[in-house]
N, C-alpha and C positions, 0 to 999 in steps of 0.2 A: 347377669337375670337372678330375679329374688323371690322366694316365696313368702316375704314379708309385705308389709304396704307398699313399702318403696320399689322402684326398680334397682335402684344403688343409691349409694351415699351422696352422689352428686347432687341429687335431687334436693339434699336437706342442708348442702352447705351454707355457711355464711354467704349473704347478698354480696357483700365486698369481695368474697375470695372469688365468686363466678366472675364477678365484674372483670374483676383482675385477670383473672384468666383468660376470659374470652379474647380483652382487648390486647394481653399478651401474644395471642396468636393472630391476631387479625393483620398486622403487616406482611405477616410470611404469606398469608391469603390473597393478600392484595398485591403483592409482586407475583404469585402465580396468574392471578387474573388478568395483570397487565402483560402476560406474554400473549395473552390474546389481541387482536387488531382491534376489536369492538372498545374493549375496556383500555385500550393502550390510548386511543384516540379520546375517549371520554375522561380519562383522567390523567392526560397529560400534564407534566407539570408537578404532578402529587408526587412526594415521596413518602413512600409506606411507612418508613420507619418514624413518622411525624404522627401519624393515625392511631393513637394509642388511648383514646379517650371517646366518649359519647359527643362532645364539644369539638373534636376535631373531626371524627366520621360527619357530622353533620354539615361541614362546609364543602365535602363531596356533593356529585350533583346526584339526584333522583334519577334512575332509570324505571320510566312508566311502563307495568305490563301493557295497558292500551297501544303502546308503540310498539309492541315486539311483532306482532305480523307484519309490519312494513318492514322493520329491519331484518327480520328472518327470511322475507321474498328478497331484498336487496343483495343480501350475502347468505344463501343457503347455506348447510341447513339452521344454522343457530346463531345466525345474526352477527357473526365475529366474536361472541363471547365466550366462545369454549375454544382453548388451546388444544385439543385432541381430534382425531378425524372420528368418523361415526365407529368404524369398526372397533373402535378401544373400548366401547360401551357395552353393555349386557343387552339391552333392549333399546328401542327407539319407537318413541310414542309421538302423536299428534294430539291435540285437543284445538277446539273451536279456535278461528281466527286466521288462516292456521298458526299455532304455535307449535315447535317442534321440541320435544323433550327426549333426552338421553338420560339412561338408568345406569348408573355406576355399577361395576362388578362388585362390590363389598356387600357383606350381610347389611341388611335392614338400610338400604341407602336413602330410603324416604324417613328415617327416624320415627317410625309409628310404634314402635314396641312398646314406649314408654307410656303412651296414648291406652294402649292395649292393656296394659298391667294395671293403669290407674283405674281402670273400668271392670276389674274383678278378673281378668282372662290370666290364666295360669300354664306352666308347663302341664303337657299333658291332656289339656282339653282339646276337643273336636271342634272346630270352627266352622260354621256355613258362612263363605265369602259370597253375597250378592252383588258386589259392584263390578261393573262390566271389565272383561278380560280385553275387550277389542279395543284396539288400536290406542285408547285413551289410558293412562297408568293407572285409572283407581283400583281396579281387580289387583294387580301385581304389588302396587303400594301397600295394599292391605294384608293381602297374603303374603308377601315376604317380612313383615312386620309382624304376625302371627306366627311363622316359621321360625324366626328369629328368636322370639318367646319361647318357644319350645312346643307350641301346638300345631297340631294335626288339622290341616286345611281341604275342606270340600270346595273344588272351584265352582260354584255354581253358577254365577253369573244371576243377571237378573231376569225377571221374566217364568214361565212355563212352571206354573204352579202345581200340577200334577207331579212332572218330575221331582221339584221339589219336596215334596210330600216322601215319595218315594226314597230320596237320599236321605230327610231327616229322621224318617222310621228305621230307617236300615242301619245309620251310621249314629244316633240320638247326640247331635250337635249340644253342646252346652251354652256357644256363643255363638253370636249373629255379628256379621257386618257387612252394612248396606245403608240403603235410604230409609228415613223412619219410614216414609210412604209403603215402600214396600214391606217393610216389618208388618204394618196394618193390614196390607193387602193379603199378606201369608196368614196371619193369625183370622181375619173375617173369612177367608177362605176355607180354611181348615175347619173351622165352625160349621160352615154352609156344607162341608163335604164329610163331617165326621170324621177328619183326620187328624192324628195325635201330634201335636208341636209341642210337647210339654217339656220336651229335654230342654229347650232353651230356655236359659235364665239370665242371661247377663247379653246386654249389645251394645254395641259402638255405633253411632250412625253419624253421618254426614252428606253432605251433598244438598240438603235442602232444610227448610223451616223445622223447626221441633218445638212446636208451641206448649206450652203447658197443658193444655188440654190434650194433647197426643200424648205426651210423658204419662199423664195421669191414666188415659186409658189403656197403654201399653203396660203399665206398673200394674193394671189392675189383672193382668195376666200372668202375673208373676215373673216379669220380665224388669230387671233393673237395666234401664237404657242411659247409656251416656254419650254425650256429643263430642265428636272431633272436628277442629277447626285446620283446614289446609287448603293447597292449591296442587293443581297438577305439576307447576313448576318448582315448589318449595318443597313439597309434602306435608308433613304433620306441622304445624305453627304452634298451635296450642289444644288443650284438651280439657274435659272435666273431669273431676276427681269426686269421690265419696264425700265429700265436705259438701260439695254442690254450691261452692260460695266463689264463682266465676272461673274462667278457663285460665290454667296456668300454661303460661309461655315455655315452649319445650326447650330442650338442653341443646348446646352446639349452636345457636341462632341469636343475633343480635335484633331486637325488635324497637323500634323506634314508632311515635305517634305524631304524625306532622299535620301541619294545617293544609287542609286542601288545597292543591293548585301550587304548592311549596315544597321546599325541604325542610322547613324551621321547624323544630319540635314545640308541641304545643303545650302551655302551661300544664302542671299537673293538675289531673282529672278532667282536663277538657276532652271533648270529642276530638278525634282527627282520623286522617287516614293511616293506614299501615304500611311502613317500611320495614322491609325485613334485610338483612345480610347474613347470609350463609357461611360457616367456615368449612366450606367444604372443596378440598382441592383438586376434585375432578371437574367439579362445576359450579364454580363460586357465583352467588349473584351478591352484588353490591349495591346495596339501597334501591332493592328492587319495589316500588310503590305498587301495590296488589288492586288498589282501587277500594278497598272496603273498609268501612268506618268502624272504630270501636274506642272506647277508652280505658285507661287504667286503674286499676282500685288499688287503693292504700293498704300496707301492710302485708302480710303473708298469709296464705291459705291455712285453715283449720288442719287440714291433712297432714300439715309438716311440711308439705313440700315450700320452698324458699323462693323461687323464681317469680317475677312478675306476675300478675295476675290482671285479666284483661275481661271486659265483660262480654265478649262475644260479638257477633256480626251487630252491628248497629245502622246498617245502610251502606248504598255505595257513596264514594266521593268522587267520582266524576258527575257533577251536576250542570255541565254544559247543556244550555238550553238555548232555543232560536227565539231571539224578539226584533219584531219587525224585518224579518227575512236574512236577521245576523245573528252568526253565532256569539252566543257570551260565555266564556269560559271562568273557572275558578282561577287560573293564573293571573287572569286579566283584575280579579278583585284583589289577589294578593299586590298587585303591580301598584294600586292603590293606597293599599298600606305602607308600601315601601317608600311612596313619596312623600307620605304623610305619616310619619313614627308618631304623632302624637294621637292617633286613633288606635283604639282597639279591637274588638271583635267588630268586622263587617257582616254585613247581611243584604244583599240586594235580592230585594221583591219583585216579581213579575207580576202583574195583572193586567184584567181586561177592563176598559173604562170607554165607555161609547165605541164599543167595537173596536178599539185598538190597545195595541199593547201599550201600558204604562211601567217604567222601573222607578222604583226608589230605593236609594243605597241607605240602610239604616247603619248608622256608626257609633258605637260608643266612643263616649270623650269624656274626660274629666273637667276639660275647663273648654266648653264650648263658645264660640265668637260665630257672629255673621260673617266676618271677615273669613274664616274658616269654613264654614259652609260653601259659602261662593267659591273658595278655593278647592274644595273636593269636587263640587259640582263640575267645575271646568276640567278638573282631571278625569272624571268618570266619562265627560264626552270625548276627552284626547284619547282617552285608553280603549273606549268601546266602539267608537264614532256614532253613539247614539246618545240623545238627551234623556237625562233623568230628573228626577228632585232627591235633594239629600235631606236626611234627617239626623241630627245629633241627639243621640241618647244618654243616659247616664251609664256609667260602667255598671256590668252585671245584668243589665235589661234585656239583651240580647239572648234567646235561649240556647245551652249550651249542648247543641246536638249536631256538631260538625258542618251545618250547613253554612255556606257562604251564598248559594244561589237558590232562592226558594221560589218556585214556578207555582204559584196560585191560580193559573188560569183555569185550571180544569173545575175548581171548587168556586168559582166566582160568578 
């Protein structure tokens, strides 16, 4: 814990030192993970001692968050990915799916104290926490992170602005945790009711979009608000800092950005799906693909933190769509890439023409030929069981937005 700009010294260590330390710990985490039957099956034949680099990690299969509800139902409660009984944990949660999440017994199990510190929270602050404490982990996630930092927490939960005003006027919290939407509701309701919420000077928000217009409005009320990005499974993944130059990836996790539908890392700067490996011995996640898109930013933050920076949330990676009554998935587009390695970025565009669904596969290619176009057309039909046209375009001509399937029917 620190009263300086940084939470501790590891936030500013050399990136190479961080990478070496993370991957030195990974083999033991893999060994612990493979004690659980779900990972033992998925990682069959893997020697943990050999997984000591990003290239080696990228050879392991991706576990998709979208698959967790079915896996948890088949092997309750945790899908066979946790080698401890439920009673070994402190709290047990559920989130939509349903997906079941255990909370470890140690301090700050969701790794959020760094994010709060980066947002200006300090020991001795009183914090109003309006995330829900009911069944889902959001409320406890920020509650425990604030307490690990040395703050006192008002466990308010969402809703009931009148009760919130009583708490704020009695305890004068300096910090706010919750969605940006509810912060605006509080501010607007306080103005309308002539209640004093001016003690709140800083906020960490998550769980909803925080567009520049809303950032500006909240700042006009004297509140510096910062975003945190995380999930109910993984805890805090990345967070804003005072530099406001992208979100800094949290410590103790390995974050990859892969092409949607694959486990293959994208080229530097390309948009792709977030895949996270956590170095958590109690509940490790090995290459969990969370379904959200982002892109890495070059260099390090002006705030002095040296970990990877990302642009934040840039959309959903699961672009599955239905064409002529059949589902077409990003994994199928990835299969076309695998069969034709001479192709670069691919994008399947779905439109309506004469009241019919029409597919066009656009492919970046340095050396286009008619023979290649015909071959890819044949592969498209073989992989999707649907006919479509193929356009070969120059490298760099397709947008770098992470989309491999663009459904344009609603706008046509």
